[in-house]
N, C-alpha and C positions, 0 to 999 in steps of 0.2 A: 347898510344893509347890518343884521347883527352877527355878531361871530359865533353866536350858538348853532350848532349843528341841527338839522331838523331829523328827529328820528324817522320821519317818514318819507324822507327822500329815497328815489328808488335809483340806483347808480347802476350804469350799464356795465362796468368795467366789472373785475376779479370781485368775488366776495368779499365783504367788509363786515366787521362787526362793531356794534356799539352796544355795551352795556348798559342799561339804565336800571338802577337800584331805586324804587319808588318808595318815597318816605313812610313813615309808620304814622297811622291815622286813627284816632280813638283807639289806642291800645292794641291795633292789628298790627300783624307781622308784614315786614315788608316783601316786595315781590321782585323779581327781575325780568325784564324783558329784552332779549338779547336779537338784536334784527341785522339780517344781512339776506344777499340775493345768492340764490343757487338755481344755476342755468335758467335767469331771466325771472324765476320765482320769488318772490317776498316770502322768507321764511322768519316765524316770530317764534323764538325759543323761550317759553315759559318756565319761571324756575320758582321755588316756593310753595307755601301753603294759601291758597287762594278761599277768600270768606269775604263775607257784608262788608269788612271792615277796609279791606284793601283790593278789592277785584275792580273797581271803577277804570282804575289806569288802563285795565286790558280791554275793557270795554269801549271807552273813547279811543284808544288805538283801533281797536277792530272796527267801529264806525268810521273813522278818520280813512281809514284803508278803502272801506264801502263806498263814503264819499270820493274818494281818489279815482276808484275805478279802474287802476291800474294792471288788473288781471288775478290770476289765482294768488290766494296767499295761504301759506302752509303754518300752521299752527303746531309747534313740538312740543307736548305734553309730557314727553318722556320725563322729565325733574320736578313734577307738581306731586307734591306729598300730602296735600290734602285740599277738598273743594266742597263746597258746600251748594244748597239751592241757587244762590247769587250766582254762583257760577255756570250753573245750569242755566240760567236765565241769562247770561251773558252771551253763552254759546249759543243759544237758540235766536237771540236778536242777531247775533253775527250770521248766522245760519239764514234768516229770513233778509236779512240785508245784502249777503255776500251770493246767496244761492250755490249753484255749484262752483264759484270761484274760492269757495271756504273749504279748507281740507284740513282736517284733525289728524295730527300724526304722533304715531308711539304713545299712548296715553298710558301711564304709568298704572299700575297695579289698583291702586285706588281709582282711579278715573276708570278703568275697565269695570270695576265692580259696580261703580256709580251708575256709569252708562247702562248696564246690563241689569241692574236693579230697577231703573226709570222706564226701560224700553228705549232710551236714547240710543243704543247701539243700533237702534233699526232707522233711525231718523236721522242721524248727524252722520256726515261724508267721514268714515274713521278707515286710515291706513296703517299698515303695520308699523311702519317706517316711515322717516323723513324721506328717504331716497326714493320710495315707492310714491309717495305724494306727491314729489315733484316732478317725477315722468308725467311727458304729456299724455 
């Protein structure tokens, strides 16, 4: 068995955090995904500027969570400072895969504007805070 910790492992104990800094690819900026459990709900706190060059790891993480089918997942978007249409596509794919299990929380002002301009604020499950998204 490998010594590498599985970032998708869901632990039943107290919330734990693992911070993954994703490498730059083709000139893109790295993003961070902090994973933890909060009252039995997986929370992914995403940080950075999300664009075509670096949003793939978030997509892969959300698709893996959907395949695992372990219940609700909250995506904390409060520290996202930029997002483009590739990010919108990733969130829509996650919504298709996870349905009501996907909860987008605390969108930054950048994302609030993007969601409002595209009409996604009426389609995606948005919560004002992570705490509200975690509530049953």
